C-alpha positions as CSV (number, residue, x, y, z in Angstrom):
1,M,17.0,5.4,35.4
2,K,19.3,8.4,34.8
3,K,20.8,6.8,31.8
4,N,17.5,6.1,30.3
5,A,16.6,9.7,30.7
6,F,19.7,10.9,29.1
7,V,19.3,8.6,26.0
8,F,15.6,10.1,25.8
9,L,16.7,13.6,26.0
10,T,19.7,12.8,23.6
11,I,17.3,11.4,20.9
12,L,14.7,14.3,21.4
13,M,17.4,16.9,21.0
14,V,18.5,15.1,17.6
15,I,14.9,14.7,16.4
16,N,14.0,18.4,17.1
17,Q,16.9,19.5,15.0
18,L,15.6,17.6,12.1
19,F,11.7,18.3,12.6
20,S,11.3,21.3,10.5
21,Q,13.4,20.5,7.6
22,D,12.0,16.9,7.3
23,S,8.3,17.6,7.4
24,L,9.0,20.3,4.4
25,Q,10.9,17.6,2.5
26,T,8.4,15.0,3.3
27,K,5.5,17.4,2.1
28,R,7.3,17.9,-1.2
29,W,7.8,14.1,-1.8
30,I,4.3,13.4,-1.0
31,C,3.0,16.4,-3.5
32,Q,5.3,14.9,-6.3
33,L,4.4,11.3,-5.8
34,A,0.8,12.4,-5.8
35,S,1.0,14.4,-8.8
36,P,-1.4,13.5,-12.1
37,E,1.9,12.8,-14.0
38,F,2.3,9.5,-12.1
39,Y,-1.1,8.4,-13.1
40,G,-2.0,7.1,-9.9
41,R,1.1,4.9,-9.4
42,G,-0.9,2.0,-10.5
43,C,-0.9,-0.1,-13.9
44,S,-2.5,2.6,-15.9
45,H,0.3,4.0,-18.4
46,Y,2.9,2.0,-16.1
47,G,2.5,4.8,-13.5
48,D,4.0,2.6,-10.8
49,S,7.3,2.6,-12.8
50,I,7.3,6.3,-13.3
51,A,7.1,6.5,-9.5
52,A,9.7,3.9,-9.0
53,Q,12.2,5.8,-11.2
54,Y,11.5,9.1,-9.0
55,I,12.2,7.0,-5.9
56,K,15.4,5.8,-7.2
57,E,16.6,9.1,-7.9
58,E,15.8,10.4,-4.5
59,L,17.5,7.5,-3.0
60,I,20.6,8.3,-5.1
61,R,20.4,11.9,-4.0
62,L,20.2,10.8,-0.4
63,D,23.2,8.6,-0.9
64,L,21.8,5.3,0.0
65,K,23.3,2.5,-1.7
66,P,21.1,-0.3,-3.7
67,F,20.9,-3.6,-2.0
68,F,21.7,-5.4,-5.4
69,K,24.8,-4.6,-7.2
70,N,24.5,-1.4,-9.0
71,N,20.6,-2.1,-8.9
72,Y,17.7,-0.9,-6.5
73,F,14.9,-2.8,-8.3
74,Q,13.9,-6.2,-7.6
75,K,11.7,-7.1,-10.7
76,Y,8.6,-9.4,-11.0
77,Q,5.2,-9.4,-12.7
78,F,1.5,-10.0,-12.2
79,P,-1.7,-10.2,-14.2
80,A,-3.6,-6.7,-14.3
81,F,-5.9,-4.5,-16.0
82,A,-5.2,-1.0,-17.2
83,M,-8.0,1.4,-17.7
84,E,-6.7,4.2,-19.9
85,G,-8.0,6.7,-22.3
86,K,-11.4,8.2,-22.4
87,V,-14.1,7.0,-20.1
88,A,-17.8,8.1,-20.8
89,L,-21.2,6.8,-19.7
90,A,-24.5,8.3,-20.8
91,V,-28.2,7.0,-20.1
92,N,-30.9,8.2,-22.3
93,H,-28.5,10.9,-23.7
94,Q,-27.6,11.9,-20.0
95,L,-24.2,12.2,-19.4
96,L,-23.1,10.9,-16.0
97,N,-20.0,12.1,-14.0
98,P,-17.3,9.4,-13.7
99,F,-16.7,8.1,-10.2
100,D,-19.2,10.4,-8.5
101,D,-22.2,9.2,-10.5
102,Y,-20.9,5.7,-11.7
103,R,-17.9,3.5,-11.1
104,I,-16.8,0.9,-13.5
105,A,-15.4,-2.3,-12.4
106,P,-11.6,-2.4,-13.1
107,F,-12.0,-5.9,-14.8
108,S,-14.6,-4.5,-17.3
109,N,-14.5,-5.5,-20.9
110,A,-13.4,-2.6,-23.4
111,I,-16.5,-1.3,-25.2
112,S,-17.2,2.0,-27.4
113,S,-20.6,2.2,-28.6
114,K,-23.1,5.0,-29.0
115,K,-26.2,3.0,-28.8
116,I,-26.5,-0.2,-26.4
117,S,-29.9,-1.4,-25.4
118,L,-30.5,-1.4,-21.6
119,L,-32.9,-4.2,-20.4
120,T,-34.1,-3.4,-16.9
121,L,-34.5,-6.7,-14.9
122,D,-36.7,-6.8,-11.8
123,P,-34.7,-8.2,-8.8
124,T,-37.4,-10.4,-8.0
125,C,-36.5,-12.6,-11.1
126,L,-33.2,-13.5,-9.1
127,F,-35.4,-15.3,-6.9
128,N,-37.8,-17.1,-9.2
129,M,-36.1,-19.3,-11.9
130,D,-39.5,-19.2,-13.7
131,L,-39.5,-15.4,-14.1
132,L,-35.7,-15.4,-14.8
133,R,-36.4,-18.1,-17.6
134,D,-39.1,-16.0,-19.0
135,F,-36.8,-12.9,-19.1
136,T,-34.0,-14.4,-20.9
137,T,-36.1,-16.2,-23.3
138,K,-37.9,-13.0,-24.1
139,N,-34.8,-11.3,-24.7
140,R,-32.6,-14.0,-26.1
141,K,-31.9,-12.3,-29.3
142,I,-30.9,-8.8,-28.1
143,L,-29.3,-9.8,-24.8
144,P,-25.8,-10.4,-26.3
145,N,-25.6,-6.8,-27.6
146,S,-27.5,-5.2,-24.5
147,F,-26.7,-4.3,-20.8
148,I,-28.9,-5.5,-18.1
149,Y,-30.0,-2.9,-15.4
150,I,-30.7,-4.1,-12.0
151,D,-32.0,-1.4,-9.4
152,V,-30.6,-2.8,-6.0
153,A,-31.1,0.4,-4.4
154,N,-35.0,0.4,-4.7
155,F,-35.6,-3.4,-4.0
156,N,-37.7,-4.0,-1.2
157,P,-37.3,-7.5,-0.1
158,E,-39.6,-9.5,2.1
159,N,-36.6,-10.2,4.6
160,A,-33.2,-8.7,5.2
161,K,-31.7,-12.5,4.1
162,E,-33.1,-11.5,0.5
163,K,-31.4,-8.3,0.5
164,E,-28.2,-9.8,1.6
165,F,-28.7,-12.4,-1.0
166,L,-29.1,-9.8,-3.8
167,N,-26.0,-7.9,-2.8
168,Q,-24.0,-11.2,-2.6
169,L,-25.1,-12.3,-5.9
170,I,-24.2,-8.9,-7.5
171,R,-20.7,-9.2,-6.1
172,D,-20.2,-12.8,-7.1
173,C,-21.0,-11.8,-10.6
174,Q,-18.0,-9.9,-10.8
175,H,-15.7,-13.1,-10.1
176,L,-17.3,-14.9,-13.1
177,P,-15.5,-15.2,-16.3
178,Q,-18.7,-14.6,-18.5
179,N,-21.8,-12.9,-17.9
180,P,-24.3,-15.1,-16.1
181,F,-27.2,-13.4,-18.2
182,G,-25.3,-13.6,-21.5
183,A,-25.4,-9.7,-21.8
184,M,-22.5,-7.3,-22.8
185,G,-22.7,-6.0,-19.3
186,I,-24.5,-5.3,-16.0
187,I,-25.3,-1.9,-14.4
188,A,-26.2,-2.1,-10.7
189,G,-28.1,0.8,-9.2
190,V,-27.2,1.3,-5.8
191,K,-27.5,4.1,-3.0
192,E,-23.9,4.2,-2.4
193,L,-20.9,3.4,-4.5
194,P,-18.4,0.9,-3.3
195,A,-14.8,1.7,-3.0
196,W,-12.7,1.4,-6.4
197,S,-9.7,-0.9,-6.2
198,P,-7.9,-3.0,-8.7
199,G,-7.9,-6.0,-6.5
200,R,-6.4,-9.3,-7.3
201,T,-7.4,-10.8,-10.8
202,T,-5.9,-13.6,-12.8
203,F,-8.3,-13.6,-16.0
204,E,-10.3,-11.6,-18.4
205,R,-14.1,-11.4,-18.3
206,N,-16.2,-11.0,-21.6
207,F,-18.6,-8.4,-20.0
208,S,-18.3,-5.0,-18.2
209,F,-19.9,-4.3,-14.7
210,I,-20.9,-0.7,-13.7
211,Y,-22.3,0.7,-10.5
212,V,-24.4,3.7,-10.8
213,I,-26.3,5.7,-8.0
214,A,-29.8,4.8,-8.7
215,D,-31.1,8.5,-8.3
216,K,-28.9,9.5,-11.2
217,M,-30.7,7.0,-13.7
218,P,-33.8,8.2,-15.7
219,K,-37.3,6.7,-14.6
220,K,-37.4,4.5,-17.8
221,P,-33.7,3.9,-18.8
222,S,-33.6,2.1,-22.2
223,K,-30.2,2.7,-23.7
224,I,-26.8,3.7,-23.0
225,A,-23.7,5.0,-24.7
226,L,-20.4,3.8,-23.4
227,N,-16.7,4.4,-24.2
228,L,-14.3,2.5,-22.2
229,T,-10.8,1.2,-23.0
230,N,-9.4,-1.6,-20.8
231,T,-6.5,-4.0,-21.4
232,F,-5.4,-7.1,-19.6
233,H,-1.7,-7.8,-19.5
234,L,1.0,-9.1,-17.6
235,H,2.1,-6.2,-15.6
236,R,6.0,-5.5,-15.2
237,T,6.8,-3.8,-12.1
238,Q,9.4,-3.7,-9.3
239,N,10.0,-3.4,-5.6
240,I,12.8,-0.9,-4.7
241,I,15.5,-1.8,-2.1
242,A,18.2,0.3,-0.5
243,V,20.4,-0.5,2.4
244,I,22.6,1.3,5.2
245,K,24.9,-0.9,6.8
246,G,24.6,-1.3,10.7
247,T,27.3,0.0,13.1
248,Q,27.4,-2.9,15.3
249,Y,25.6,-6.1,13.6
250,P,25.9,-5.7,10.1
251,D,24.8,-9.1,9.4
252,S,21.3,-8.7,11.0
253,F,18.7,-6.5,9.7
254,I,15.8,-4.0,10.3
255,L,13.1,-3.7,7.5
256,L,11.4,-0.3,7.0
257,T,8.7,-0.8,4.3
258,A,5.9,1.2,2.5
259,H,4.0,0.5,-0.8
260,Y,4.5,3.2,-3.3
261,D,1.8,2.1,-5.6
262,H,-1.8,3.4,-5.7
263,I,-5.0,2.3,-7.7
264,G,-4.1,4.1,-10.9
265,S,-7.0,5.4,-12.8
266,M,-10.6,4.9,-14.0
267,G,-9.5,6.1,-17.4
268,D,-7.7,9.4,-18.0
269,E,-10.7,11.5,-16.4
270,V,-10.4,10.1,-13.0
271,I,-6.8,9.7,-11.7
272,F,-6.5,8.4,-8.1
273,T,-3.3,10.3,-7.0
274,G,-3.2,8.7,-3.4
275,A,-1.4,11.3,-1.3
276,H,-2.4,9.6,2.1
277,D,-2.5,6.0,0.5
278,N,0.4,5.7,0.3
279,A,2.6,8.6,-1.0
280,S,2.4,9.6,2.8
281,G,4.0,6.5,4.0
282,T,6.4,6.4,1.2
283,A,7.7,10.0,2.0
284,T,7.8,8.8,5.6
285,V,10.1,6.1,4.9
286,L,12.4,8.2,2.8
287,S,12.5,10.6,5.6
288,L,13.7,7.8,7.8
289,A,16.3,6.8,5.2
290,A,17.5,10.4,5.4
291,Y,17.4,10.2,9.2
292,I,19.3,7.1,9.3
293,R,21.7,7.9,6.7
294,Q,23.2,10.6,9.1
295,H,22.6,8.3,12.3
296,P,23.1,4.7,11.3
297,L,21.2,2.0,13.6
298,P,23.2,-0.7,15.1
299,Y,21.6,-3.1,12.8
300,T,21.8,-3.1,8.9
301,T,18.5,-1.2,7.6
302,L,16.8,-2.1,4.5
303,F,14.3,0.2,3.1
304,C,11.8,-1.6,1.0
305,F,9.3,0.2,-1.3
306,F,6.9,-2.3,-2.6
307,S,4.6,-2.1,-5.4
308,G,1.5,-3.9,-6.3
309,E,0.1,-3.8,-2.8
310,E,-3.3,-2.4,-4.0
311,A,-3.5,-5.2,-6.7
312,G,-3.4,-7.9,-3.5
313,L,-0.1,-7.5,-1.7
314,M,1.7,-8.6,-4.9
315,G,5.1,-6.7,-4.2
316,S,5.6,-7.9,-0.5
317,T,4.4,-11.5,-1.5
318,Y,7.0,-11.6,-4.0
319,F,9.5,-10.4,-1.5
320,A,8.5,-12.8,1.0
321,S,8.6,-15.8,-1.6
322,N,12.0,-14.9,-3.0
323,P,14.3,-14.1,-0.1
324,I,17.1,-11.9,-0.7
325,I,18.7,-12.3,2.7
326,D,18.2,-15.0,5.7
327,F,14.9,-14.0,6.9
328,S,16.0,-15.6,10.4
329,K,18.2,-12.6,10.5
330,I,15.6,-9.9,10.4
331,K,15.2,-8.4,13.7
332,F,12.1,-6.5,13.0
333,A,10.1,-5.1,10.1
334,L,7.8,-1.9,10.3
335,N,5.5,-1.1,7.7
336,I,4.0,2.3,7.2
337,D,0.9,2.7,5.2
338,M,-1.1,6.0,5.4
339,A,0.7,8.6,7.4
340,C,-1.4,11.7,7.0
341,G,-3.7,13.2,9.7
342,G,-3.0,11.6,13.0
343,D,-5.0,13.8,15.2
344,E,-6.3,10.7,17.1
345,G,-3.1,8.9,17.1
346,I,-1.8,5.6,15.5
347,M,-3.0,2.1,15.1
348,V,-0.5,-0.7,15.3
349,V,-1.3,-3.8,13.5
350,N,0.1,-7.3,14.8
351,S,1.3,-5.7,18.0
352,Q,0.5,-8.6,20.5
353,D,2.6,-11.3,18.6
354,E,5.3,-12.6,21.0
355,K,7.8,-11.5,18.3
356,T,6.7,-7.9,18.1
357,K,5.0,-6.7,21.2
358,W,8.3,-5.7,22.5
359,F,8.5,-2.9,20.0
360,Y,5.0,-1.9,20.5
361,G,5.8,-1.6,24.3
362,K,8.8,0.7,23.2
363,L,6.3,3.0,21.4
364,V,3.7,3.1,24.2
365,T,6.3,3.7,26.9
366,L,8.1,6.5,24.8
367,N,4.7,8.0,23.9
368,E,3.6,8.0,27.5
369,Q,6.9,9.9,28.6
370,E,7.2,12.3,25.7
371,H,3.4,12.9,24.8
372,F,3.9,12.7,20.9
373,L,0.3,11.4,20.0
374,P,-3.0,11.3,21.7
375,A,-2.9,7.5,21.5
376,V,-1.1,4.3,20.3
377,K,-3.7,1.5,19.7
378,N,-3.3,-1.8,18.8
379,R,-5.2,-4.6,16.8
380,P,-4.6,-8.1,15.9
381,N,-2.7,-9.3,12.7
382,A,-4.4,-9.0,9.1
383,A,-3.9,-9.2,5.7
384,N,-4.5,-5.5,5.1
385,S,-1.1,-4.2,4.1
386,D,2.6,-5.4,3.2
387,H,3.4,-6.5,6.8
388,Y,1.3,-9.5,6.4
389,P,3.3,-11.5,4.0
390,L,6.4,-10.9,5.9
391,S,4.7,-11.9,9.1
392,Q,3.7,-15.2,7.5
393,Q,7.2,-16.1,6.9
394,G,8.0,-15.6,10.8
395,I,9.4,-12.3,10.6
396,P,8.4,-9.8,13.3
397,A,6.4,-7.4,11.3
398,L,4.2,-4.4,12.5
399,F,2.1,-2.2,10.3
400,I,1.3,1.4,11.5
401,Y,-1.4,3.9,10.4
402,T,-2.5,7.1,11.4
403,M,-6.2,7.7,12.9
404,G,-8.2,10.8,12.4
405,G,-7.3,14.2,10.9
406,K,-7.5,15.6,7.4
407,T,-6.6,12.7,4.8
408,G,-8.7,13.4,1.6
409,G,-10.6,10.2,1.6
410,Y,-10.0,6.3,0.9
411,H,-9.5,5.2,-2.8
412,N,-11.0,8.7,-3.9
413,Y,-9.8,11.1,-6.4
414,T,-9.9,13.6,-3.5
415,D,-6.9,12.0,-1.9
416,R,-4.8,14.7,-3.0
417,C,-1.9,16.6,-1.7
418,E,-3.6,19.5,-0.5
419,N,-5.8,17.3,1.6
420,C,-3.2,15.5,3.3
421,S,-2.5,17.1,6.7
422,L,1.0,16.7,8.3
423,A,-0.2,18.6,11.6
424,Q,0.9,15.5,13.6
425,W,3.7,14.2,11.4
426,E,6.8,15.6,13.0
427,K,5.4,13.9,16.4
428,F,4.7,10.8,14.4
429,F,8.0,10.8,13.0
430,G,9.6,11.5,16.1
431,L,7.9,8.5,18.0
432,I,9.2,6.0,15.4
433,V,12.8,7.5,15.4
434,G,12.6,7.4,19.2
435,A,11.6,3.8,19.2
436,L,14.1,2.7,16.5
437,Q,16.9,4.5,18.2
438,Q,16.4,2.0,21.2
439,I,16.2,-1.3,19.2
440,G,19.6,-2.1,20.3
441,N,18.8,-2.1,23.8
442,K,16.2,-5.0,23.0
């Protein structure tokens, strides 16, 4: 018991010496990664590659060695869309505000026209094939050069099942290669706009899809003007991997991971800078790298910065499918995704797996003893971040995110540096470092 108390005291003394400096540096990293010049660290303007170069330079400055010979990058590619340039939508000559009034689905076909007919389709037609046939027959000649407007927000169904059917139909339209109505595009009028996310996609569409706040639409919408540039391409990108050799077990590994990409931009008017998601996690792993560089762990530590997370866990899936080490020699992997805020503590995903609950136990015990955070909660495994492809390969992998506090919103342009609170970050960092320092005692 005395020995354990001495270990805890030593850890806390070391951590306290680093807190102030680390939190300031972490903030600088977050603000730089979340700056507009990185274009949202997505596929637009290859913003993720701009961020990758910056992270590489920081790893060199921290004197971390690349895992590959003279190379930090694990290159790969995946199909993606890049929405760049000017984006504008006007209905009946009324210009709407991008993102706040409308959101263009990331797969949408490029269009530039000042005069496009807008045909209103009564949602009840979708429940009656005769009515739908009459609509398409009546408008057969103009449909190929028109948009269809479906007011979902003000649809009053006979029962809840019809409402859900309509919502599901609208969602399903986005997964089709061609517009089911034969039109240039679809506008769905909604009460609340859905989250904007690139998602995983493998094919082009021949139409555009736009969500608009129904209250922003005129009473009788008849035409739109739309400017949209979007390109489908094989996106070249890279994971970034650095290494610090272990002091006792150099042939066994600890993985510390974070995705450095974000969702890019909805045209150049709306850039999603992604401070909380996930510049904060990236900066935290960089801070851990700086700390472990001075205080190496018994096991060799790999620092993995994944791209393509927002496109469907692409980087971590590629890493998991193309082993660079023997996965049986990985003792543990910790993924940090969203580290701002933390006023309500942290959530630990996949913490009850037989391979991971020992580390979760260390977090809980250390937090109870030293009162770092209000809570260390847990939930079952889910495919919601980069730990998941690792766990599917049998690697003991956890995902930690903070709860509560100021974060700037999810997949929103408001997720900026100034909205990313680090009020709890030092305690969060201290808890993680304290638990990592005990891994040799597993």
